[in-house]
N, C-alpha and C positions, 0 to 999 in steps of 0.2 A: 282137388287143389283149392286152396282158399285165396280170397282176394285181400290184398293189403295195399295201404298207402305208406310209403317209406320216405321220410324226409331227413336230410342230414345237412349239417352246417360245416363248411370247410374254412380253414384259416384264410385270413385276408392277405397273407404274405405270398400265397401261391398265385400263379397267373391263371387267367381264364381257360387257356388250353389245358392246363393241368387238372382243372376241375372236370373238364370233359373227359380226360383220361381216367380220372377216378370213377366217373359214371360208367364208362365203357368197361372198366375192370369189374365193378360190382354187377353190371349187366351180364358179363361173361360168367361170373360165379353163379348167378341165378339160373342162367340158361344151361350151364353144365350140370346142374342138379335137377333138371327137369322142369324148370319154371319158364314163364314168359314175362317180359317187361313191356307194358303198354306205353302209356304217355310218360314222357320225361319232360319236366319243366325246370328250366334253370331260371331262378328268380333274380339272380345277379347278386351284387355286393350290397348288403343292407346293414344298417347300424343295429347293434345289439342293445337291448334294454339295459343290460348290465354286463360287466366284463366277464368273459369266460376264458380262463387260462391266459390272461393278460392281453386279450384281443377285444377291440371295441367294435369291429365289423366282421362280417362273415359272408361267404357265398352260400346261398340257400338253393337246395335242389330237392325236387319232389319227384318220386317215381311211383307209378301205378304198377303193382306186381301181382301176377297170378302164379303162385308157386306153393310147393309143399313147405311145411314148417321147418324142415331141415335146411332148406335153402335160405330162409330168412335168418335162422340161427347162425349159419355160416357167414352170411354177409355182416351181421351184427358183431360176430366174433372178430372178423377182419377189421371192421371199423373201430372196434375197441382198442386194437393195437396200432392203428394208423395214427401217427402224430399230426397229420393234416386234418383229421376229422375232430371237430370240437364237440359236437353233440349229434345224436341221431335218435329217431323215434319211428317205430313201426306201429301202425294201427290196422286192425282187421276191420274190413268194411263189408257190407252186404252187396254193394254194387259200386263200380267206378263211376265217377261223374263224367258226363259228356261235356265237351267244350272246355274252355279254360277255367282254371281254378279261381277262387276269389282273389288271390294275390295277383293274378295276371290280368284281371279285369280292371282297366283304367277307367274309373268313373269320376267324372268331374263333379264338384260340388254343385255347380250351376245346373247340371243335368238332372239332379235328383229332385223328386217332387217334394214340395213343402210339407211339413208334418201336419199342419193344420188343414191341409186340403185346399187351401186358397192358392190359386194360380196367378193372382195379380202381382205385378212387379212391386218391389219395395218402394215406398214413398214416405218421406217424413210426414209426421202428423202435423196438420196445420190447424186443427181445432183448438189447440192450446196456444195461449199467448206466451209472451216472454216470462221468464221466471221472476217471481216477486223479489224485491230487494231484501237483503238480510237486515238483521236488527241494527247492527253498527255499520251500516254502509257496505263496503266490499270486504271488510274483515270478517273472518269466521267467528262465531260466538264461542267464547271460552269463559267458564265460570271463574270468578276472581278467587285468588288464594287468600285465606284469612290468616 
C-alpha cells in the first residue's frame, strides 16, 4: 500500500460537526477498501485566496492515508459528486510527517530568529541627526510648469 496525504476543502455553510461527519464518512470508505487513516487534522475555517463556487471561506482538513490506489480513487470519486466539497487534492508521499503539520504550528513572529543572525533587540538609530530642511521650507519641491 502507498502513503498519501489527502486534503479537502468543505463549504463554509456547513457546521463543524458536519465536517467531522464528512471525515468519518471518507475514513470509513478508505478502511472498507483495505486502507488505514493515520493523522487527521482539522485546520478549521480559513479565508480562501479567491472565490471557489461563490465561497470566500472553507473548512480545511488534512488526512494521512495508507491505502491502495483503488481506495483513493473511490474517495476522490465520492468527493467529486459531494456538493459540500469545494476542492480536494491527494499527494503520494514517501513517509508521513511526525507531529503537527506546518499549518498547525502556531509560530509567533517574535519567536522567530532574525534573518541577519543578530539577536539584539530593535532600537532606533541614534547616530544620525534630524533630517535636513527641504529647499522651500516644509513644502515638497515641485518643478514649475512653463
